[in-house]
N, C-alpha and C positions, 0 to 999 in steps of 0.2 A: 738725472734722477728721475725723471717721468719715465723714461725707458725701463729702468730697473723694478719701478712699481708695476709697470704693466706686465713683465716677465714674472714677478713674483704673484700677481693676481691670475695670470695664465697658469702658472704652475699650481697654484692653490685650486683652481677650478679643475685641471687636469686630475689631480690626485682624488679631489671629491668624486668625479665623475667615475674614475677607475674604483674607489669604494663601493659606489652604487652599483656598478657592474658586477662587483665581486659579490655583493649582497644578493643580487638578483640570480647569479648562477649558483650561488650556495643553496636557495631555494630550489632551483631547478635540478640540482645535483641530489638533494635530499629526497624529492619526489620521485626520482628514477629508482631509488630502492624500495619504495612502497609498492603496496598491494594495488592491483587495478580496480578501478572504480567505474569503468565504462562497460556496458553491455551492448552488444550488437543486436539491438532490439527486436526487429521483426523476425531474426533467426535464434536468438537467445532470450529467455525469458526466465526472471526470477521466480522461484517457488515462492509464493506467499507463505506467511507463517500461519500457524493453526489458528490463532484467533483473529486473522485478517477480516477486516469488514469491507466486503464487496458489495456486489449487486445482491438485493434481497431476492429470495426464492420463497414463493408462495405455494401453499398447497390448498387449492379450493375446497376439497371435500372435507378439511378438517375445520375450517373457519366456522364459527358460531355467530358471526356478525355481533360480537360484543362492543365493538368500537373502542377497545382498550387502547390499540395502537394509535388511534387518531389523538386519544387523550392525553396520552404520555409524549407524543411527538412534540418536540419544541416549536416546529412551524405548523402543526395541523396537517400533516402532508397527505397521509393516505386517504383516498376517497372511497368509502364503503357505502355502497349502495344496497338496499335490502328491503323485503318487504314482509309483513306479518302474514304467516300462515295460520289462518284461523282453524283448520283443521287439526293441525298438529300443535297448535298453541306455542309456536317457535317463530324465531326470526328466520327468514330464508334469504341467504345471499344471492343478490342477482350480478352485481359488479363490483370489482375491486382493482382500484390503480394507484400507482404511485409515479410521480414525475422525478426522475433522478436528475434533471436538470436544477432541481431546487433542494434535493435531498443532501443533509449533511452527514449520511452514515453515521450517526451516532450510535444506532444499535438499539434504542430504548424500545422501538416496537418489537424487535425479537426477543429482548429480554424480558418484557411483561406480558407477552402472548400467552394466554392460559392454556391453548390448545397446541402450542409449538407449531403452528401452522406457517409461520415465519421463520427463516433462517438466513444466515449470512453466507454468501458463497465467496470463492476466490476469484471471481471475475471483476476484472478492474478495467477492461477495455470497454468503455462505454461512449466512444467517440462517434459523432454523428455529424451530417451536414446541416441538418435541420434541428433545432431544439425541441420541436413538437414530437419528434420520434424518440425522445427521452421519457415520454409518458407511456409507461408500461401498464398495459392491462393485465387482467388475471390469467390469460393465456400466455403472454410474454413472461410473466414473472414466474409461471410455472415451469418454463423451460430451464432444464438442468444446464449449467456450463460445461464446457469441455475442458477438463483438467489439463494443466501444463504439462504434468509428467506423462499423459497419455498422447499428447500430440507428436506423432513422428516427424513433422515438419520443424520442429522446435527444439533446441537443446536446452533442457531445464538446468538452471544454475542455483546452487544453494546461496544463501545471502553472502555477499562479497565481505561485508564487514566482519563476519564471524568465521573467516577461513582459520584453520589452525595455524599456529605460528611457523613461520618459514614457507608456506604454501603461498604462491602467488597466482598460480592458474587453477581457476575453479573446475576446469575440465579433467584434471588429473586427480581430483579427490575422489575416493572411493565412496559409495552411498552410506556405507555404516561408520564412517569416519567421524570423530568427536568434534565438536565445536569448540572454538577457542574460549576459554574462561571456564569457571565453575558454575556448577548448578547451585540452586539455592540450599539443599541439603548439604552439599560439600562445603559451602561458606558456614553453615551453622556448625558443621562438625569442627571445622578450623577455629571457630570462636569459642567452642567448648574447651579446646585443647589449652 
């Protein structure tokens, strides 16, 4: 009887192992039919969306040293150094800097700037070897980033999550192709019907 019990237990475990292998393979076969989610990064880059919050761009000539950006920043990050010009009776900006090692990219400084001297760019590659290099002064903040779409060394890709149904290779997608899903106006039209 002991031998039959061992055979029964062995068979039960073999069936259970086969079931687990089948479950794992079903997940694998399911993912084989899905769209790709990987990007060959140095050679392919995703095009950031229109409202992407990347590195902040600063225009020195527009700044009036009001320090609104410092007051609305949740971590009091921008450093504004100014002196009062008695001849013009105005603040004169001497130095402006932001440490992107600490910045949370919330965009409050850009949103509340009265002169629009701050703006968000689509630059997201801020990796450096020394964290002190992330402290950008007004010269580094004034540098405009190179757009992904203009770089001849890189293949720009649209968002992989929004490829139209049936398209699995973003390279074959024409630039004027519609995204998957409906626009908010189209959803409202459907709701009214």
